[in-house]
N, C-alpha and C positions, 0 to 999 in steps of 0.2 A: 503493500499500500504506499501511497504518497504520504509523507510525514510532514506535519506543520506544527510548530511550537509558537506560543504566545507569551509575551511579557506585557504586563499591564501596570502602568504608573499612574498615580493620582486617585482621583475621587471614585465614588460609586457609580457615577454616570459612565466613566471610562470602563468599569468593570461590567456594567450592563451592556455596553456596546460591544466589549470584546466577546461576551458570551453570544451576542447576536452574530458576529463574524465566525465564531467557532462552529455554530449550527450551519452556517452557510457552507463551510468546508466539509462539514459531516455529510451534507446532502449531496456533495459531490465526490463522496467515497474516499475522502482523505482521513488519515489517522491522526489524532491530536496526541502529542507527546509532550513531556515536561520540557521546559526551556533548557535544562541541564543536559539533555540528551541530544543526540545528533539528529538533525532534521534536514530536509531539502529546502524548506521555507521557514523563516523566522519572521514574525510579525511583532513589532514593538509599538504598542499603543501608548504615545508619549504624553507628558503633562508639562505645563509651562507656568504654573501658578507662582513659582519663585525661581531664582536663578539656580538654586540647588536642584530643582526639578529639571531644569534644562540640562544641567551637568549630568545628572543621572540618566537622562534619556540619550545623551551622547555616549556615555559609558556603556549602557546596555547594547547599544547598536555595534559598538566595537567588540564587546564580549562575545556576542553571538556569531559574529563574523569569524572570530578566532576559533570557534567550536567547529565550524564547517566553512572553510573559505570558498567552497563551491556553492553553497547555499544561496538562494534568492533572499535578500534582506529587504523587508518592507517596513517603512517607518510611517506612522500615521497619527493622527490626533492633534492635540493642541500646540505643542512645540512646533511641529511641522507647519501648521496653519499660519503661525505668526513669524516664523524664521526661515522663510523660504530661500533667502540668499544663503544663510548659514548652512541649511540642509543641502544645498547644491554642492557645497564644498566638502561634505562628508563622504569620502570615497567608498566606505563600507555600504552605503545605501544604494540599492538598485531601483527601488520604487519608492516614491514619496507621496502620500495621500492625505489630503486634508479631511476635515470632519465629515464633509458632505459626500465624499468619495468611499466611505466605509461600506456603504450599502452594495457597491459593485466590485468589492475587493476580489472576489474569486475570479471574476471575468477579466479583470485587470491583470491578476497574476498569471493566469493561464495564456492570456494574449502576450504577455512579456515572455513567457517561457517559449511559446511557439514561434516567436520571431527571432529566437536565439539571441536575445540581448544584442540587437543591433547597436554598434558603438555610437551612432548618431541618434539614437532613441532618446527622447526627452523623458527623464525620470520623474519630474514633477508634474503631478497631475492635481492640482489644487485649485478649486473654485473660490471665488470671493464670497466667503461665508456672510458677509454683511448684506449681500443681495438675496440671500435666501428668505422667503416670506412664509413658508408653510413647514410645519413639523414633518420631518421625514422618518417614516417607519423604517427601521434597520432590519427588523425580523420579527418573528412571532414567538420567540422563546425568551422567557423570563430569566434574569440572573438570579439564581437560587443559592442561598447559603445553606447551612445544615438544617436550620429550623425555620427560616423565613425567606421570603422572596423580595427582591428590590424592584420597584416599579418605577420606571422613567415616565414622567408625566408632561415634562416641557424641556425646551432647550433655550439657550440664549439669555442675555440679560440687557436691560435698558438703562441700568442705574449709572455706568460709567463713573465709578469711584476713582479717584485721582490715582491711586496706587495700583489699580487692578488691570490686568491685561485681557481678563477672560471675555469681555464683550467683543474684542477684536479676535479672539480664537473661536468663539462660539456664535457670534452674530447677535441679531436682535432676537427679542422674545417670540417663541413659536410654540404654541400649546398643542399638545396632542388631543385628538378627538376622545370625547368621554366614552363613546361607544367602544373604541378600541381598548381603552384602559379597563373598563368594566369586563369586556370579553376576556382580557388576558386574566385579570384576577379571579374571575369565575373559573377559568380553566385550571389555574394553579390550586384553587380551592378544592376542586374535584380530585386532585392528586394528594390531598391530605395536608398541604401547606396551610398553616393556621394564622401565620403573621406576615403582614406586608409592610415594606418601608417606602414611603412616598418620597421619591427624589427628583432631582432636576437641577439645572444651574442656578435657577432663581424661583424656587417654587411658589413664592408669595405672588409672583406675577401671573400664575396660571389663570388662563381665560382673558387676559388683557387684550389679546389680539382677536378675540371672537367678536363677531357682530352682535350676537345675542349676550345678554348680561348672564354670564356663568362664571363663578369664581372658585377658588380652591376650596372654600367651605362647602359649596354646593356639591362638589366632587366628593368630598369626605363623607358627606351625608348619604350619598348613593353607595359608596363603598361600604358603609356601615350596614347596609341592608343585604349584603352578600352572604349567603348561608356558607358556613364553613369557616370564614375568617372570624378570628376571635380577638386579634390585636392589630392596631393600626399605629405605625410610627411615623414621624415626620422628620424630614431632613432639615437642614439649617434654614432658619426663617429670618426674613426682614423683620426687624422689631416693630416697624410701623404697621405691619399686618395685624398685630394684636390689638384691635380696636375692642370696645365695649361690646359691640354688636357680634364680632367675630367670636369673642370668648363666651358669650351668652348662647350662642348656637353650637359651640364646640363642646361645652359641658353637658350637652344632650346626646352626644355622640358617645356611647358607653364603651365603644371599642378602642377609643384613643388612649394611647399610653401617655401619661402626664409627664413626659420628658420633652423639654423645649430647648433647642440650641439656638440662642439669639446672639447674633454677631455684633458685639458692642464695638470692638476695634480700638476705642480709646476713651479714658475717663475724663477728657478734656474738651470742652466746647469749642474752643478755638482750633484744636486739632481735628475734631470731627468736621468742622467746616472746611478746612484745608483738605480733608480726605473726600470731601463731597458727600458725606453721609447726611441724611436729611432729618435728623433728630438731635435733640439736646440731651444731656445727662438727666435733666429733670424729667423729661418726656420718657426716657428709658427707664427711670425709676418708677413711674406711674405704671408703665407696661408691666414691669416685674410685680408690683403690688397687685395689679389686675389679676394676674395668673394665680398668685398666692391666696388671694381671696376667693377665687373661683374653685381651686383644688387644695383639699387639706393637706395632701401629700404630693408636691410637685418637685421635679428635678429640673434645675436650670444649669445650662453650661453655656459658654461663650468662647469667643476669640478675641485676643487682644494683641495689637501691634505695638511693639515698643521701639523707641528709636526713630519715630517717624520725623523727617527733616522739618525744621521750622521755615526754611526758605521756601519760596514757591518753586515747584517743579518746572523745568523748562520743557516747552513743547518741542518735541524731536520728530522729525518725519518717520514714518513707519518703514520706509524702505532702508533706513540705516540698520546695519547689522546689530544683532543682540549684543554682541561683545563691545562694539564702538558706542551703543547707547548706554551700556552700563558705565562705561568710562566717562562719558559726559555727564551723567547724573552723579 
């Protein structure tokens, strides 16, 4: 059998998308092997949320090439999406795909092999993700952990926090059709999975791009009605989502696990403003009080960025290499 190995860096969205790509290869009679073993194809699903993520992505690409110099090396995902110029210089890469091209990965790899790696073949096949206006279904199979399933409900982000590259890697908000989400969860419930994790790039924006008014809370209420599902967990949330109306509807969803990850990022209003976060510390405190009042036992977690620069970040053209950009900043 033809053997293919995967390495996934980054968030649960990347894990979900890797699983979809795996299923596409299985459908074409490929054998999936561990990344530490010899394979004919290695696929590295990259991350770019930090400079460390970029470095790990490059390291993994070089590592798998050392395992089998004759293998086809495919780089895909967020680092590839935002660092096209740098990716072009990484000799180990045979094929570079952006986030939109993951859905066609098998066809692209097989075409590449069939054409015998023509020297003049363009390895970069990366569309402008900012032009993507609709959610793209990568596959029909859920990313399933031991006892729960991860459900991706949206892609992209419109917030453009000053420190964050993700909108450029993932594009604008695109919400998945509720019918497809419900059908996927019903399918995994029939297999005995009792817990689902609702994830995405910015799940608080779910439904923002729909013509009809349909938001995350509406989706959660429908998921709550699915037989067999006993627990619903939420991924990282935008604090401003937690309005009084949202909480009053949320507490009626008995399957919701009372664990909320609210990304604070800074405890300083001045810094939050420079970050382009759209709340104040006082507003964040009120949000926390709202949740503690609604739930007797609530678990709250957060993210904090330390060492955020006081000076205003310079605007740097996107076509400048990632290494040059870091030097300028």
